[in-house]
Structures are given as C-alpha cells and as structure tokens.
GUSEMI-342583 format. One line per 3 residues: number of its first residue (from 1); their letters; for each residue x, y, z of C-alpha. Coordinates in nm, 4 decimals, padded with zeros to 6 digits, always signed. Layout:
<nodes>
NUM	a	X:Y:Z  ... .
</nodes>
This chain:
<nodes>
1	map	+07.7529:+09.5997:+09.4246  +07.7606:+09.3689:+09.7551  +08.1327:+09.3646:+09.8684 .
4	rpl	+08.2548:+09.0338:+09.8208  +08.5109:+08.8481:+10.0094  +08.8088:+08.6865:+09.9142 .
7	qmr	+09.0158:+08.3614:+10.0435  +09.3577:+08.4427:+10.0956  +09.6612:+08.2053:+10.1834 .
10	rir	+09.8990:+08.3831:+10.4116  +10.2610:+08.2047:+10.3639  +10.5891:+08.2133:+10.6007 .
13	trp	+10.8554:+07.9536:+10.5141  +11.0691:+07.8505:+10.7355  +11.3927:+07.7069:+10.5570 .
16	gat	+11.4230:+07.3571:+10.5250  +11.1188:+07.2942:+10.6496  +10.7526:+07.3565:+10.4884 .
19	ava	+10.5606:+07.6135:+10.4732  +10.2924:+07.6503:+10.6183  +09.9598:+07.8231:+10.4384 .
22	lav	+09.7445:+08.0445:+10.6891  +09.3659:+08.1926:+10.6316  +09.3226:+08.5306:+10.5875 .
25	avl	+08.9924:+08.7130:+10.4739  +09.0511:+09.0021:+10.2438  +08.7114:+09.2205:+10.1818 .
28	lag	+08.7157:+09.3594:+09.8234  +08.5097:+09.6990:+09.8160  +08.1837:+09.6948:+09.6446 .
31	ctg	+08.0425:+09.9670:+09.4522  +07.6733:+10.1210:+09.4609  +07.5248:+10.3320:+09.1515 .
34	dgd	+07.2429:+10.5717:+09.2370  +07.2530:+10.8501:+09.0249  +07.0617:+10.9198:+08.7453 .
37	ggs	+07.1979:+10.8731:+08.3417  +07.4258:+11.1323:+08.2373  +07.3148:+11.2709:+07.9807 .
40	ggg	+07.6358:+11.3440:+07.7726  +07.9105:+11.5884:+07.7367  +08.1340:+11.7412:+08.0448 .
43	asp	+08.0942:+11.9586:+08.2950  +08.1796:+12.3240:+08.3597  +08.3840:+12.4879:+08.5475 .
46	get	+08.2621:+12.4501:+08.9492  +07.9181:+12.1636:+08.8252  +07.8233:+11.8954:+08.9715 .
49	raa	+07.6636:+11.6141:+08.7388  +07.5173:+11.2565:+08.8547  +07.6772:+10.9630:+08.7588 .
52	asp	+07.6304:+10.7626:+08.5058  +07.3253:+10.5186:+08.4984  +07.4381:+10.1583:+08.3249 .
55	ggq	+07.4574:+10.2593:+07.9206  +07.4844:+10.6298:+08.0056  +07.8435:+10.8089:+07.9262 .
58	ata	+07.9601:+10.9142:+08.2730  +08.1006:+11.3150:+08.3061  +08.4253:+11.3615:+08.5210 .
61	hpa	+08.4368:+11.5778:+08.8091  +08.6272:+11.9224:+08.7734  +08.9257:+11.9336:+09.0571 .
64	pae	+08.9057:+12.1864:+09.3337  +09.2416:+12.4922:+09.1601  +09.3562:+12.3999:+09.5290 .
67	vta	+09.4512:+12.0066:+09.5051  +09.8046:+11.9688:+09.4164  +10.0555:+11.6490:+09.3117 .
70	eal	+10.2289:+11.5510:+09.6313  +10.6004:+11.3594:+09.5622  +10.5918:+10.9923:+09.6888 .
73	pvv	+10.7836:+10.9205:+09.9958  +11.1317:+10.7363:+09.9849  +11.2677:+10.5128:+10.1956 .
76	atr	+11.5402:+10.4322:+09.9827  +11.7245:+10.3445:+09.6047  +11.8546:+10.0233:+09.4465 .
79	ens	+12.0115:+09.9894:+09.1320  +12.0913:+09.6566:+08.9266  +12.2177:+09.6821:+08.5533 .
82	eww	+11.8371:+09.7863:+08.4408  +11.6390:+09.8526:+08.7431  +11.6087:+10.1399:+08.9320 .
85	ltl	+11.4115:+10.0194:+09.2426  +11.2504:+10.2913:+09.5217  +11.0708:+10.1775:+09.8033 .
88	nev	+10.8601:+10.3980:+09.8785  +10.6251:+10.2980:+10.1751  +10.6132:+10.0057:+10.3762 .
91	rra	+10.2175:+10.0287:+10.5160  +10.0762:+09.8538:+10.7955  +09.7116:+09.7035:+10.6033 .
94	see	+09.5703:+09.4645:+10.8599  +09.6721:+09.2809:+11.1499  +09.8294:+09.0777:+11.0702 .
97	svv	+09.9779:+09.2186:+10.6637  +10.2113:+09.4863:+10.5258  +10.0963:+09.6734:+10.1242 .
100	vvg	+10.5139:+09.7243:+10.0061  +10.4593:+09.9778:+09.8108  +10.7203:+10.0074:+09.5423 .
103	tlt	+10.8721:+10.2458:+09.2197  +11.0676:+10.0904:+08.9193  +11.2509:+10.2944:+08.6487 .
106	fle	+11.3432:+10.1323:+08.3174  +11.7432:+10.2334:+08.2506  +11.8566:+10.0629:+07.9690 .
109	dnr	+11.8989:+10.2156:+07.6565  +11.7620:+10.1217:+07.3214  +11.5942:+09.8230:+07.4423 .
112	ait	+11.2281:+09.6682:+07.4710  +11.2015:+09.3741:+07.7244  +10.9260:+09.1822:+07.8687 .
115	ftg	+10.8032:+09.2691:+08.2869  +10.9621:+08.9414:+08.3821  +11.2403:+08.8257:+08.6419 .
118	fee	+11.0373:+08.9398:+09.0090  +10.7494:+08.6990:+09.0102  +10.7659:+08.4058:+09.2987 .
121	tgf	+10.9061:+08.1459:+09.1950  +10.6668:+07.9298:+09.0376  +10.4208:+08.1427:+08.9606 .
124	kyr	+10.5443:+08.2840:+08.6558  +10.3248:+08.1527:+08.4187  +09.9129:+08.0784:+08.5054 .
127	end	+09.6158:+07.8797:+08.3280  +09.4306:+08.1391:+08.1470  +08.9884:+08.1686:+08.0935 .
130	kgg	+09.1487:+07.9060:+07.8437  +09.2135:+07.6834:+07.9573  +09.6488:+07.7082:+07.8502 .
133	eam	+09.9038:+07.9334:+08.0565  +09.9494:+08.2977:+08.0681  +10.2341:+08.5492:+08.2345 .
136	tne	+10.1730:+08.6529:+08.5043  +10.3902:+08.9282:+08.4913  +10.3800:+08.9863:+08.8435 .
139	fsa	+10.5826:+09.1593:+09.1442  +10.5252:+08.8947:+09.3227  +10.9183:+08.7873:+09.4473 .
142	vtl	+10.8777:+09.0249:+09.7753  +11.0056:+08.8924:+10.1428  +11.0111:+09.0447:+10.4774 .
145	tvp	+11.1982:+08.9489:+10.7125  +11.1480:+09.0897:+11.1153  +11.4288:+09.1434:+11.3572 .
148	ger	+11.4689:+08.9006:+11.6361  +11.3324:+08.6433:+11.4195  +11.5516:+08.3970:+11.2877 .
151	avl	+11.5569:+08.2150:+10.9727  +11.1838:+08.3500:+10.8885  +11.0749:+08.4381:+10.5320 .
154	yrv	+10.6932:+08.6448:+10.5044  +10.5550:+08.6293:+10.1622  +10.2946:+08.7651:+09.9316 .
157	lrd	+09.9230:+08.7128:+09.9967  +09.7881:+08.4804:+09.7453  +09.4117:+08.2881:+09.6637 .
160	esg	+09.3355:+07.9108:+09.6213  +09.3780:+08.0271:+09.2075  +09.7441:+08.1012:+09.3335 .
163	aca	+09.6912:+08.5021:+09.2583  +09.9319:+08.7409:+09.4494  +09.7152:+09.0428:+09.6014 .
166	cte	+10.0442:+09.2058:+09.3632  +10.0946:+09.4365:+09.0734  +10.0394:+09.1706:+08.7257 .
169	gvd	+09.9835:+09.1882:+08.3755  +10.2749:+09.4962:+08.3456  +10.3547:+09.4645:+07.9578 .
172	avs	+10.6858:+09.5225:+07.7172  +10.8210:+09.8671:+07.8256  +11.1384:+10.0047:+07.7492 .
175	qgd	+11.4414:+10.3372:+07.8068  +11.2769:+10.5229:+08.0452  +10.9448:+10.3891:+08.1370 .
178	vvg	+10.8652:+10.3688:+08.4900  +10.5671:+10.1322:+08.7036  +10.4231:+10.2189:+09.0735 .
181	vya	+10.4013:+09.7968:+09.1796  +10.2293:+09.6920:+09.4811  +10.2832:+09.4074:+09.7069 .
184	yls	+10.0984:+09.2471:+10.0294  +10.2913:+09.0536:+10.3151  +10.2160:+08.9088:+10.5712 .
187	apk	+10.3312:+09.0445:+10.8615  +10.3765:+09.0238:+11.2679  +10.1162:+09.2362:+11.3091 .
190	dat	+10.3509:+09.4262:+11.6462  +10.5717:+09.4489:+11.3537  +10.6780:+09.7782:+11.3598 .
193	kvt	+11.0170:+09.7729:+11.1448  +11.0693:+09.5384:+10.9081  +11.3767:+09.4281:+10.5831 .
196	iav	+11.1789:+09.3631:+10.2325  +11.4149:+09.2450:+09.9663  +11.2887:+09.2575:+09.6269 .
199	rgf	+11.5250:+08.9693:+09.3130  +11.7874:+09.1512:+09.1795  +11.8569:+09.4046:+09.4302 .
202	apf	+12.0074:+09.4360:+09.7295  +11.7989:+09.4307:+10.0621  +11.6496:+09.7164:+10.2675 .
205	vgv	+11.7310:+09.7270:+10.6648  +11.5478:+09.8637:+10.9424  +11.1995:+10.0254:+10.6699 .
208	pvt	+10.9162:+10.1902:+10.9268  +10.6008:+10.0230:+10.9128  +10.3770:+10.3295:+10.8705 .
211	s	+10.0115:+10.3353:+10.9615 .
</nodes>
C-alpha cells in the first residue's frame, strides 16, 4: 500500500488577531505485504515465519531474550484535582513541527469518567460517518510558546476535516488508569527550548526540544 499524503494545517494564534493557517504535508507510513500465508500456530523459540497473506493467520515473532523495557524519560509532572500529567518529551518531528509526548494518570477514588476536558475549544465533537456528531475525546488543548516570540501561540496540527494529529477516541477511565498521550504542534525550526501548556495544569517552562 503506497504512502498517502495528508494535508495538515499549521495554526498559530496571536491574541486579538485571526489565526494563521499554513499547509504542511505529512506522509503517512505505508505498508507492504510480500510474505507467504501463515499456516497457523505460533512460532517456536528462535523460529521465523513469513507474514500472513490476506486472509491468512499471522504468527508471532519471539522477542530476543536480551530485549528489556526502558523507562520513559520524564521532564516534569503536574497535578490537578483529577489527574497527574507527566511530560515525557518534546521531540522535533520536522523543520516546522514537534511532537509532545506525555502520560496521564487518573487519580480519583471509586469513580469512572469520560475522557473529556483535554480537547481544544471548538473541537469537542466532529461529524461521524453517519452524518451525526461524535465526541472525539482528544488530547488537543495543548499550546506551545517560544522564548523571545511575544504573544504567539503554536497549536495542534489538524487536517482539512478538523481531525487532530493527536491522541483521540479514548474511552472512560477509572482510578489508576494510565493514558499515554501525544500531540503534534507547529513550532519554529530554530526553537531549542519551549513552554508547553495543557489546559488545567501549570505550564512546563523551558522544555528542551530533542532530536
């Protein structure tokens, strides 16, 4: 399947002025399928089998014994009455964008809630495939500022339909649930330190942009 281009809007806002929308191209990763069909059953230790052809049964490839889990990096953690938010990383994604990676942990006892309150204003609902409105449950109420650029907010990338380049579709959460979140935001190519603000939390100031 060949890569399919997706046109994204890059939005930054100056208070009191109209948002400036610029287009950036984002290529979605393609996929290939050259293998023969699997015959069913799991692979034995050390055994490698071909990927399944359409309609076939995929088989697992065992992980090497030396592979171990690594802890996520931690920039800082913020807390409000319901959530812990750990900022794990702000990483350069392209010359004009970064990806913000974080982890949310729900704190409250004996209560389940819908994952809302993290959506950018105006994007809580989006038309679904049946023409009705569906809640997006997205992590898009994230902004970025750069030292030296006064009163300029960089926002989450969106395509022409309004869909964000961010975590969306999270269901209900209960105490102790951990949700990994991300959001792609526009950012100047020469920015090396930024401030990240997420609605409901104190901002993360002076965060280094990794490559």
